[in-house]
PyMOL Python script that loads the backbone (N, CA, C, O; Angstrom):
from pymol import cmd

cmd.read_pdbstr("""\
ATOM      1  N   MET A   1      50.379  25.452 -17.865  1.00  0.00           N
ATOM      2  CA  MET A   1      50.632  24.792 -16.596  1.00  0.00           C
ATOM      3  C   MET A   1      52.128  24.631 -16.567  1.00  0.00           C
ATOM      4  O   MET A   1      52.799  24.046 -17.418  1.00  0.00           O
ATOM      5  N   GLY A   2      52.663  25.361 -15.234  1.00  0.00           N
ATOM      6  CA  GLY A   2      53.967  25.220 -15.047  1.00  0.00           C
ATOM      7  C   GLY A   2      54.562  24.092 -14.137  1.00  0.00           C
ATOM      8  O   GLY A   2      53.907  23.083 -13.873  1.00  0.00           O
ATOM      9  N   LYS A   3      55.954  24.325 -13.624  1.00  0.00           N
ATOM     10  CA  LYS A   3      56.758  23.512 -12.799  1.00  0.00           C
ATOM     11  C   LYS A   3      55.734  23.223 -11.632  1.00  0.00           C
ATOM     12  O   LYS A   3      55.485  22.057 -11.327  1.00  0.00           O
ATOM     13  N   ASN A   4      55.153  24.265 -10.993  1.00  0.00           N
ATOM     14  CA  ASN A   4      54.663  24.668  -9.765  1.00  0.00           C
ATOM     15  C   ASN A   4      53.393  23.752  -9.759  1.00  0.00           C
ATOM     16  O   ASN A   4      53.127  23.191  -8.696  1.00  0.00           O
ATOM     17  N   PHE A   5      52.540  23.536 -10.899  1.00  0.00           N
ATOM     18  CA  PHE A   5      51.443  22.534 -10.800  1.00  0.00           C
ATOM     19  C   PHE A   5      51.941  21.160 -10.625  1.00  0.00           C
ATOM     20  O   PHE A   5      51.523  20.270  -9.884  1.00  0.00           O
ATOM     21  N   LEU A   6      52.733  21.167 -11.300  1.00  0.00           N
ATOM     22  CA  LEU A   6      53.535  19.454 -11.451  1.00  0.00           C
ATOM     23  C   LEU A   6      53.872  19.188  -9.995  1.00  0.00           C
ATOM     24  O   LEU A   6      53.491  18.107  -9.546  1.00  0.00           O
ATOM     25  N   TYR A   7      54.451  19.914  -9.289  1.00  0.00           N
ATOM     26  CA  TYR A   7      54.997  19.710  -7.810  1.00  0.00           C
ATOM     27  C   TYR A   7      53.946  19.703  -7.005  1.00  0.00           C
ATOM     28  O   TYR A   7      53.867  18.954  -6.031  1.00  0.00           O
ATOM     29  N   MET A   8      53.034  20.554  -7.352  1.00  0.00           N
ATOM     30  CA  MET A   8      51.762  20.451  -6.303  1.00  0.00           C
ATOM     31  C   MET A   8      50.945  19.044  -6.645  1.00  0.00           C
ATOM     32  O   MET A   8      50.613  18.347  -5.686  1.00  0.00           O
ATOM     33  N   LEU A   9      50.588  18.576  -8.105  1.00  0.00           N
ATOM     34  CA  LEU A   9      50.221  17.475  -7.918  1.00  0.00           C
ATOM     35  C   LEU A   9      50.761  16.334  -7.607  1.00  0.00           C
ATOM     36  O   LEU A   9      50.036  15.421  -7.212  1.00  0.00           O
ATOM     37  N   ILE A  10      52.239  16.156  -7.734  1.00  0.00           N
ATOM     38  CA  ILE A  10      53.270  14.994  -7.267  1.00  0.00           C
ATOM     39  C   ILE A  10      52.866  15.146  -5.705  1.00  0.00           C
ATOM     40  O   ILE A  10      52.571  14.069  -5.187  1.00  0.00           O
ATOM     41  N   THR A  11      52.794  16.317  -4.829  1.00  0.00           N
ATOM     42  CA  THR A  11      52.857  16.268  -3.536  1.00  0.00           C
ATOM     43  C   THR A  11      51.437  15.685  -3.192  1.00  0.00           C
ATOM     44  O   THR A  11      51.352  14.836  -2.304  1.00  0.00           O
ATOM     45  N   VAL A  12      50.344  16.106  -3.851  1.00  0.00           N
ATOM     46  CA  VAL A  12      49.019  15.924  -3.486  1.00  0.00           C
ATOM     47  C   VAL A  12      49.038  14.420  -3.681  1.00  0.00           C
ATOM     48  O   VAL A  12      48.625  13.781  -2.713  1.00  0.00           O
ATOM     49  N   ALA A  13      49.452  13.696  -4.789  1.00  0.00           N
ATOM     50  CA  ALA A  13      49.412  12.249  -4.989  1.00  0.00           C
ATOM     51  C   ALA A  13      50.273  11.575  -4.274  1.00  0.00           C
ATOM     52  O   ALA A  13      50.005  10.381  -4.138  1.00  0.00           O
ATOM     53  N   GLY A  14      51.225  11.967  -3.774  1.00  0.00           N
ATOM     54  CA  GLY A  14      52.228  11.111  -2.678  1.00  0.00           C
ATOM     55  C   GLY A  14      51.564  11.393  -1.402  1.00  0.00           C
ATOM     56  O   GLY A  14      51.454  10.363  -0.736  1.00  0.00           O
ATOM     57  N   ALA A  15      51.055  12.499  -0.800  1.00  0.00           N
ATOM     58  CA  ALA A  15      50.031  12.291   0.502  1.00  0.00           C
ATOM     59  C   ALA A  15      48.883  11.382   0.324  1.00  0.00           C
ATOM     60  O   ALA A  15      48.605  10.622   1.252  1.00  0.00           O
ATOM     61  N   VAL A  16      48.193  11.369  -0.747  1.00  0.00           N
ATOM     62  CA  VAL A  16      47.159  10.267  -1.130  1.00  0.00           C
ATOM     63  C   VAL A  16      47.576   8.746  -1.080  1.00  0.00           C
ATOM     64  O   VAL A  16      46.808   7.843  -0.747  1.00  0.00           O
ATOM     65  N   GLY A  17      48.735   8.602  -1.410  1.00  0.00           N
ATOM     66  CA  GLY A  17      49.400   7.460  -1.848  1.00  0.00           C
ATOM     67  C   GLY A  17      49.849   6.873  -0.193  1.00  0.00           C
ATOM     68  O   GLY A  17      49.704   5.769   0.331  1.00  0.00           O
ATOM     69  N   VAL A  18      50.372   8.006   0.250  1.00  0.00           N
ATOM     70  CA  VAL A  18      50.970   7.568   2.027  1.00  0.00           C
ATOM     71  C   VAL A  18      49.938   7.021   2.613  1.00  0.00           C
ATOM     72  O   VAL A  18      50.045   5.995   3.284  1.00  0.00           O
ATOM     73  N   TYR A  19      48.323   7.925   2.341  1.00  0.00           N
ATOM     74  CA  TYR A  19      47.333   7.444   3.274  1.00  0.00           C
ATOM     75  C   TYR A  19      46.806   6.211   3.055  1.00  0.00           C
ATOM     76  O   TYR A  19      46.431   5.445   3.942  1.00  0.00           O
ATOM     77  N   TRP A  20      46.766   5.966   1.646  1.00  0.00           N
ATOM     78  CA  TRP A  20      46.365   4.966   1.097  1.00  0.00           C
ATOM     79  C   TRP A  20      46.933   3.714   1.495  1.00  0.00           C
ATOM     80  O   TRP A  20      46.172   2.834   1.896  1.00  0.00           O
ATOM     81  N   LEU A  21      48.141   3.517   1.442  1.00  0.00           N
ATOM     82  CA  LEU A  21      49.043   2.543   1.873  1.00  0.00           C
ATOM     83  C   LEU A  21      48.963   2.300   3.766  1.00  0.00           C
ATOM     84  O   LEU A  21      49.045   1.209   4.330  1.00  0.00           O
ATOM     85  N   TRP A  22      48.806   3.484   4.355  1.00  0.00           N
ATOM     86  CA  TRP A  22      48.600   3.393   5.783  1.00  0.00           C
ATOM     87  C   TRP A  22      47.531   2.820   6.251  1.00  0.00           C
ATOM     88  O   TRP A  22      47.503   1.889   7.057  1.00  0.00           O
ATOM     89  N   ALA A  23      46.298   3.562   5.576  1.00  0.00           N
ATOM     90  CA  ALA A  23      44.986   3.113   5.954  1.00  0.00           C
ATOM     91  C   ALA A  23      44.357   1.594   5.351  1.00  0.00           C
ATOM     92  O   ALA A  23      43.659   0.880   6.069  1.00  0.00           O
ATOM     93  N   PHE A  24      44.642   1.299   4.221  1.00  0.00           N
ATOM     94  CA  PHE A  24      43.996   0.139   3.569  1.00  0.00           C
ATOM     95  C   PHE A  24      45.064  -0.855   3.319  1.00  0.00           C
ATOM     96  O   PHE A  24      44.645  -2.010   3.406  1.00  0.00           O
ATOM     97  N   GLU A  25      46.271  -0.750   3.047  1.00  0.00           N
ATOM     98  CA  GLU A  25      47.196  -1.671   2.677  1.00  0.00           C
ATOM     99  C   GLU A  25      47.657  -2.326   3.786  1.00  0.00           C
ATOM    100  O   GLU A  25      47.717  -3.551   3.887  1.00  0.00           O
ATOM    101  N   LEU A  26      48.053  -1.367   4.798  1.00  0.00           N
ATOM    102  CA  LEU A  26      48.367  -1.712   5.821  1.00  0.00           C
ATOM    103  C   LEU A  26      47.323  -2.098   7.171  1.00  0.00           C
ATOM    104  O   LEU A  26      47.741  -2.686   8.169  1.00  0.00           O
ATOM    105  N   ALA A  27      46.268  -1.766   7.039  1.00  0.00           N
ATOM    106  CA  ALA A  27      45.254  -1.757   7.844  1.00  0.00           C
ATOM    107  C   ALA A  27      45.713  -1.071   9.265  1.00  0.00           C
ATOM    108  O   ALA A  27      45.429  -1.740  10.259  1.00  0.00           O
ATOM    109  N   LEU A  28      46.104  -0.343   9.395  1.00  0.00           N
ATOM    110  CA  LEU A  28      46.252   0.696  10.680  1.00  0.00           C
ATOM    111  C   LEU A  28      45.435   1.576  10.627  1.00  0.00           C
ATOM    112  O   LEU A  28      44.688   1.737   9.662  1.00  0.00           O
ATOM    113  N   ASN A  29      45.447   2.578  12.071  1.00  0.00           N
ATOM    114  CA  ASN A  29      44.551   3.454  12.345  1.00  0.00           C
ATOM    115  C   ASN A  29      44.499   4.625  11.079  1.00  0.00           C
ATOM    116  O   ASN A  29      45.505   5.132  10.584  1.00  0.00           O
ATOM    117  N   GLU A  30      43.132   4.919  10.694  1.00  0.00           N
ATOM    118  CA  GLU A  30      43.246   5.854   9.426  1.00  0.00           C
ATOM    119  C   GLU A  30      43.320   7.388  10.091  1.00  0.00           C
ATOM    120  O   GLU A  30      43.482   8.351   9.341  1.00  0.00           O
ATOM    121  N   ASN A  31      43.193   7.564  11.529  1.00  0.00           N
ATOM    122  CA  ASN A  31      43.416   8.969  11.747  1.00  0.00           C
ATOM    123  C   ASN A  31      45.026   9.104  11.723  1.00  0.00           C
ATOM    124  O   ASN A  31      45.617  10.065  11.231  1.00  0.00           O
ATOM    125  N   ALA A  32      45.594   8.072  12.286  1.00  0.00           N
ATOM    126  CA  ALA A  32      47.189   8.247  12.411  1.00  0.00           C
ATOM    127  C   ALA A  32      47.736   8.464  10.748  1.00  0.00           C
ATOM    128  O   ALA A  32      48.670   9.191  10.410  1.00  0.00           O
ATOM    129  N   GLY A  33      46.960   7.705   9.925  1.00  0.00           N
ATOM    130  CA  GLY A  33      47.330   7.675   8.409  1.00  0.00           C
ATOM    131  C   GLY A  33      47.236   9.363   7.880  1.00  0.00           C
ATOM    132  O   GLY A  33      47.950   9.870   7.015  1.00  0.00           O
ATOM    133  N   LEU A  34      46.139  10.049   8.671  1.00  0.00           N
ATOM    134  CA  LEU A  34      45.776  11.283   8.000  1.00  0.00           C
ATOM    135  C   LEU A  34      46.936  12.164   8.569  1.00  0.00           C
ATOM    136  O   LEU A  34      47.395  13.089   7.898  1.00  0.00           O
ATOM    137  N   ALA A  35      47.400  11.862   9.814  1.00  0.00           N
ATOM    138  CA  ALA A  35      48.694  12.530  10.123  1.00  0.00           C
ATOM    139  C   ALA A  35      49.969  12.372   9.929  1.00  0.00           C
ATOM    140  O   ALA A  35      50.797  13.223  10.256  1.00  0.00           O
ATOM    141  N   VAL A  36      50.303  11.070   9.278  1.00  0.00           N
ATOM    142  CA  VAL A  36      51.158  11.018   8.508  1.00  0.00           C
ATOM    143  C   VAL A  36      51.323  11.356   7.191  1.00  0.00           C
ATOM    144  O   VAL A  36      52.438  11.626   6.744  1.00  0.00           O
ATOM    145  N   SER A  37      50.078  11.371   6.352  1.00  0.00           N
ATOM    146  CA  SER A  37      50.123  11.799   5.139  1.00  0.00           C
ATOM    147  C   SER A  37      50.222  13.116   4.974  1.00  0.00           C
ATOM    148  O   SER A  37      50.781  13.534   3.960  1.00  0.00           O
ATOM    149  N   THR A  38      49.665  14.074   6.000  1.00  0.00           N
ATOM    150  CA  THR A  38      50.227  15.266   6.514  1.00  0.00           C
ATOM    151  C   THR A  38      51.332  15.687   6.075  1.00  0.00           C
ATOM    152  O   THR A  38      51.624  16.437   5.144  1.00  0.00           O
ATOM    153  N   LEU A  39      52.141  14.930   7.115  1.00  0.00           N
ATOM    154  CA  LEU A  39      53.422  14.839   7.309  1.00  0.00           C
ATOM    155  C   LEU A  39      54.146  14.730   5.835  1.00  0.00           C
ATOM    156  O   LEU A  39      54.888  15.606   5.391  1.00  0.00           O
ATOM    157  N   ALA A  40      53.874  13.747   5.282  1.00  0.00           N
ATOM    158  CA  ALA A  40      54.494  13.496   3.869  1.00  0.00           C
ATOM    159  C   ALA A  40      53.860  14.724   3.025  1.00  0.00           C
ATOM    160  O   ALA A  40      54.442  14.721   1.940  1.00  0.00           O
ATOM    161  N   ALA A  41      53.146  15.511   3.059  1.00  0.00           N
ATOM    162  CA  ALA A  41      52.760  16.234   2.091  1.00  0.00           C
ATOM    163  C   ALA A  41      53.873  17.471   2.555  1.00  0.00           C
ATOM    164  O   ALA A  41      54.640  17.916   1.701  1.00  0.00           O
ATOM    165  N   VAL A  42      53.904  17.972   3.912  1.00  0.00           N
ATOM    166  CA  VAL A  42      54.898  19.093   4.030  1.00  0.00           C
ATOM    167  C   VAL A  42      56.389  18.572   3.686  1.00  0.00           C
ATOM    168  O   VAL A  42      57.174  19.300   3.079  1.00  0.00           O
ATOM    169  N   LEU A  43      56.742  17.239   4.119  1.00  0.00           N
ATOM    170  CA  LEU A  43      58.209  16.913   3.231  1.00  0.00           C
ATOM    171  C   LEU A  43      58.244  17.128   1.960  1.00  0.00           C
ATOM    172  O   LEU A  43      59.053  17.937   1.505  1.00  0.00           O
ATOM    173  N   PHE A  44      57.353  16.430   1.135  1.00  0.00           N
ATOM    174  CA  PHE A  44      57.411  16.812  -0.180  1.00  0.00           C
ATOM    175  C   PHE A  44      57.299  18.403  -0.641  1.00  0.00           C
ATOM    176  O   PHE A  44      57.903  18.867  -1.608  1.00  0.00           O
ATOM    177  N   SER A  45      56.620  18.976   0.026  1.00  0.00           N
ATOM    178  CA  SER A  45      56.622  20.393  -0.068  1.00  0.00           C
ATOM    179  C   SER A  45      58.004  21.148   0.130  1.00  0.00           C
ATOM    180  O   SER A  45      58.360  22.091  -0.577  1.00  0.00           O
ATOM    181  N   TYR A  46      58.645  20.683   1.047  1.00  0.00           N
ATOM    182  CA  TYR A  46      59.718  21.379   1.392  1.00  0.00           C
ATOM    183  C   TYR A  46      60.832  20.865   0.713  1.00  0.00           C
ATOM    184  O   TYR A  46      61.878  21.513   0.704  1.00  0.00           O
ATOM    185  N   PHE A  47      60.721  19.547   0.019  1.00  0.00           N
ATOM    186  CA  PHE A  47      61.926  19.119  -0.828  1.00  0.00           C
ATOM    187  C   PHE A  47      61.673  19.957  -2.170  1.00  0.00           C
ATOM    188  O   PHE A  47      62.642  20.374  -2.803  1.00  0.00           O
ATOM    189  N   PHE A  48      60.300  20.212  -2.617  1.00  0.00           N
ATOM    190  CA  PHE A  48      60.260  21.097  -3.916  1.00  0.00           C
ATOM    191  C   PHE A  48      60.640  22.388  -3.864  1.00  0.00           C
ATOM    192  O   PHE A  48      61.107  22.976  -4.840  1.00  0.00           O
ATOM    193  N   TYR A  49      60.462  22.927  -2.703  1.00  0.00           N
ATOM    194  CA  TYR A  49      60.798  24.253  -2.353  1.00  0.00           C
ATOM    195  C   TYR A  49      62.098  24.402  -2.305  1.00  0.00           C
ATOM    196  O   TYR A  49      62.574  25.468  -2.695  1.00  0.00           O
ATOM    197  N   ARG A  50      62.834  23.496  -1.880  1.00  0.00           N
ATOM    198  CA  ARG A  50      64.421  23.302  -1.984  1.00  0.00           C
ATOM    199  C   ARG A  50      64.856  23.105  -3.091  1.00  0.00           C
ATOM    200  O   ARG A  50      65.915  23.676  -3.354  1.00  0.00           O
ATOM    201  N   ARG A  51      64.215  22.228  -4.164  1.00  0.00           N
ATOM    202  CA  ARG A  51      64.718  21.980  -5.403  1.00  0.00           C
ATOM    203  C   ARG A  51      64.562  23.443  -6.215  1.00  0.00           C
ATOM    204  O   ARG A  51      65.438  23.945  -6.919  1.00  0.00           O
ATOM    205  N   LYS A  52      63.148  24.038  -5.928  1.00  0.00           N
ATOM    206  CA  LYS A  52      63.287  24.967  -6.772  1.00  0.00           C
ATOM    207  C   LYS A  52      64.066  26.403  -6.819  1.00  0.00           C
ATOM    208  O   LYS A  52      64.134  27.250  -7.709  1.00  0.00           O
ATOM    209  N   ASP A  53      64.686  26.333  -5.371  1.00  0.00           N
ATOM    210  CA  ASP A  53      65.819  27.778  -5.292  1.00  0.00           C
ATOM    211  C   ASP A  53      67.233  27.292  -6.152  1.00  0.00           C
ATOM    212  O   ASP A  53      68.253  27.974  -6.247  1.00  0.00           O
ATOM    213  N   ARG A  54      67.069  26.267  -6.602  1.00  0.00           N
ATOM    214  CA  ARG A  54      68.698  25.914  -7.340  1.00  0.00           C
ATOM    215  C   ARG A  54      68.436  25.948  -8.469  1.00  0.00           C
ATOM    216  O   ARG A  54      69.310  25.751  -9.312  1.00  0.00           O
TER     217      ARG A  54
END
""", "prot")
cmd.dss("prot")
cmd.show_as("cartoon", "prot")
cmd.util.cbc("prot")
cmd.orient("prot")
């Protein structure tokens, strides 16, 4: 298992964590939580993509 797997694992865990905080801890709309967690996953992926180039 390489670095890419670790980055993917962190991205998925981060997106699930954002959804959990949004939908269950803050008790906000679950559909909006899915949208926000998807955005978080895209941002995590972009961050790791930029980090990999260095």
